[in-house]
Structures are given as C-alpha cells and as structure tokens.
C-alpha positions as CSV (number, residue, x, y, z in Angstrom):
1,M,-105.6,-127.8,18.4
2,S,-105.6,-130.1,21.4
3,E,-108.9,-129.0,23.7
4,E,-106.4,-128.5,26.5
5,R,-104.3,-125.5,24.4
6,K,-107.7,-123.8,23.3
7,S,-108.6,-123.3,27.0
8,S,-105.6,-121.9,27.7
9,L,-106.1,-118.8,25.1
10,R,-106.3,-115.6,25.6
11,T,-106.7,-112.5,23.6
12,I,-104.6,-109.8,24.1
13,E,-104.2,-106.3,22.2
14,V,-101.2,-105.2,20.3
15,T,-100.6,-101.8,19.1
16,L,-98.0,-100.7,16.4
17,G,-97.8,-98.8,13.8
18,G,-101.0,-96.8,15.4
19,R,-103.0,-100.2,14.5
20,R,-104.3,-102.1,17.5
21,Y,-104.3,-106.1,16.5
22,S,-106.1,-108.7,18.8
23,V,-103.9,-111.6,18.9
24,K,-104.6,-115.2,20.8
25,T,-101.7,-116.5,22.7
26,S,-101.2,-119.2,25.5
27,L,-97.9,-117.9,26.9
28,D,-97.7,-116.2,30.0
29,E,-97.4,-113.0,31.0
30,K,-94.3,-112.1,32.0
31,T,-93.4,-113.9,28.0
32,T,-95.9,-112.1,26.4
33,E,-94.8,-108.8,27.8
34,R,-91.0,-109.4,26.8
35,V,-92.0,-110.9,23.3
36,I,-94.5,-107.3,22.4
37,E,-91.6,-105.3,24.2
38,M,-89.0,-106.8,21.7
39,L,-91.4,-106.8,18.6
40,K,-91.7,-102.7,19.8
41,E,-88.3,-102.1,19.8
42,A,-87.4,-104.2,16.7
43,F,-90.2,-102.1,14.9
44,S,-89.2,-98.7,15.9
45,H,-86.2,-98.9,14.1
46,T,-87.6,-99.6,10.5
47,P,-87.8,-96.0,8.5
48,H,-91.3,-94.1,9.4
49,R,-91.4,-93.1,5.5
50,I,-92.1,-96.9,4.4
51,S,-96.2,-98.1,4.3
52,R,-96.6,-100.1,7.5
53,E,-96.7,-102.9,5.7
54,E,-92.9,-102.4,4.8
55,R,-92.6,-102.0,8.4
56,L,-93.8,-104.9,9.6
57,L,-92.3,-107.1,6.8
58,L,-89.0,-105.5,7.5
59,T,-89.4,-106.0,11.0
60,S,-90.0,-109.6,10.3
61,L,-87.2,-110.0,8.3
62,H,-85.5,-108.6,11.2
63,L,-86.3,-110.6,14.1
64,A,-85.5,-113.8,12.0
65,Y,-82.1,-112.9,11.2
66,N,-82.1,-112.3,15.1
67,M,-83.2,-115.9,15.6
68,A,-81.2,-117.6,12.9
69,S,-78.1,-115.9,14.3
70,L,-78.5,-117.4,17.8
71,E,-79.7,-120.3,16.2
72,K,-76.2,-120.9,14.5
73,R,-74.2,-119.5,17.9
74,L,-76.0,-122.1,19.9
75,Q,-75.5,-125.0,17.2
76,K,-71.8,-123.2,17.6
77,A,-71.5,-123.5,21.0
78,L,-72.7,-126.7,21.9
79,K,-70.7,-128.4,19.5
80,E,-67.6,-126.6,21.2
81,A,-69.5,-128.1,24.6
82,E,-69.9,-131.7,23.1
83,G,-66.1,-131.5,22.6
84,Q,-65.0,-130.3,25.6
85,T,-67.3,-132.9,27.2
86,R,-65.1,-135.7,24.8
87,I,-62.2,-134.2,25.9
88,S,-62.7,-134.5,30.2
89,D,-64.1,-138.4,29.4
90,E,-61.2,-139.1,28.1
C-alpha cells in the first residue's frame, strides 16, 4: 500500500449483529455512511435464528449477487448504447 493511501485511511466502528468491528477505510464520510447503510439493510433481512457468522456470510452473498446483477445490467445497457451510437453515426 502506498504511503499516500495509508495516510488517507481512517478507522471507523461498525456494529453488526451485536458485535462492533473496527475497520480502516479511505472512503469519504458520505460514501462510508451509504455503504454501512446498505450493509445493515442486507444484514437485517437474514434469519435471526442462524449464527452471526452465517448471517454475515448470507449478507456477503446477497451483496455479491446484487453486484453481479448490476454488472450484467450495466453491460447490457452499454451494448445497447454502443449499438445506438453506431446506428446514429451511419
């Protein structure tokens, strides 16, 4: 990690499933808040009857699935936009 990146890191506290985690981040305050909000929202939809570790895993899988779905949609939109650009260029 570069020295510049190290110096921009700050430590934040995230509480999830009754446990507090210290995390280093270089994200700005607004982005950090949004990411934590999304994380907590996804975590809140996991079953309470399973262990915290399983809930964290399900949360990770859910967020990864969302990212993969968005990636697919963005790729499709990009291909469509590129096709429209070619048609209008002709």
